[in-house]
C-alpha positions as CSV (number, residue, x, y, z in Angstrom):
1,X,108.8,140.9,109.3
2,X,108.1,138.0,107.0
3,X,110.7,135.4,106.3
4,X,112.2,135.2,102.8
5,X,110.3,131.9,102.2
6,X,106.9,133.3,103.2
7,X,107.5,136.3,100.9
8,X,108.4,133.9,98.0
9,X,105.2,131.9,98.7
10,X,103.1,135.2,98.8
11,X,104.5,136.3,95.5
12,X,104.0,132.9,93.9
13,X,100.4,132.7,95.2
14,X,99.8,136.1,93.7
15,X,101.2,135.1,90.4
16,X,99.0,131.9,90.4
17,X,95.9,134.1,91.2
18,X,96.8,136.4,88.3
19,X,97.3,133.5,85.9
20,X,93.9,132.1,86.8
21,X,92.2,135.3,85.8
22,X,91.9,137.0,89.2
23,X,89.3,134.6,90.5
24,X,88.3,135.3,94.1
25,X,87.6,132.8,96.8
26,X,90.6,130.5,95.9
27,X,93.2,132.2,98.0
28,X,93.9,129.1,100.2
29,X,94.3,126.9,97.1
30,X,96.7,129.4,95.6
31,X,98.7,129.6,98.8
32,X,99.0,125.8,99.3
33,X,99.9,125.4,95.6
34,X,102.6,128.1,96.0
35,X,103.9,126.3,99.2
36,X,104.2,123.0,97.3
37,X,106.0,124.6,94.4
38,X,108.4,126.5,96.6
39,X,109.1,123.3,98.6
40,X,109.8,121.4,95.4
41,X,112.2,124.1,94.3
42,X,114.0,124.1,97.6
43,X,114.3,120.3,97.5
44,X,116.0,120.5,94.1
45,X,116.2,117.7,91.7
46,X,115.6,114.4,93.3
47,X,114.3,116.0,96.5
48,X,112.0,113.5,98.0
49,X,112.6,109.9,97.2
50,X,110.1,108.7,94.6
51,X,108.7,105.3,94.2
52,X,110.1,103.6,91.2
53,X,108.1,101.2,89.2
54,X,109.0,98.8,86.5
55,X,108.0,99.5,82.9
56,X,104.4,98.6,82.2
57,X,105.2,96.2,79.3
58,X,107.5,94.1,81.5
59,X,105.0,94.1,84.3
60,X,102.2,92.9,81.9
61,X,104.4,90.2,80.5
62,X,105.3,88.9,83.9
63,X,101.7,88.8,85.1
64,X,100.7,86.9,82.0
65,X,103.6,84.5,82.4
66,X,102.8,84.0,86.1
67,X,99.1,83.3,85.5
68,X,98.3,79.6,84.8
69,X,96.2,79.0,81.8
70,X,92.6,78.2,82.5
71,X,90.8,75.7,80.4
72,X,87.1,76.1,79.8
73,X,85.0,73.1,80.6
74,X,82.5,71.7,78.1
75,X,79.6,72.5,80.4
76,X,80.5,76.2,80.6
77,X,80.8,76.4,76.8
78,X,77.4,74.7,76.4
79,X,75.8,77.1,78.9
80,X,77.1,80.1,76.9
81,X,75.9,78.7,73.6
82,X,72.5,77.8,75.1
83,X,72.1,81.3,76.6
84,X,73.0,82.9,73.2
85,X,70.6,80.8,71.2
86,X,67.2,82.4,70.6
87,X,64.2,80.2,71.5
């Protein structure tokens, strides 16, 4: 006899198959997706610890602040102008 969890996975995989238009040949994908969804439900909110990251704006500001300003040398500007000038 199947366990309750396996039965739930089977039913979820079947529902996924139906929602995708009864496409054949994807049974393993449906089963694995159902397993992940059931595992996430069992873990509940905050199940597995997630990596936290700082907000993007703050990270960008810190990286700009930490990067020293580079000055262009006169020779590099001359090379750019010379390359852009048609001959």
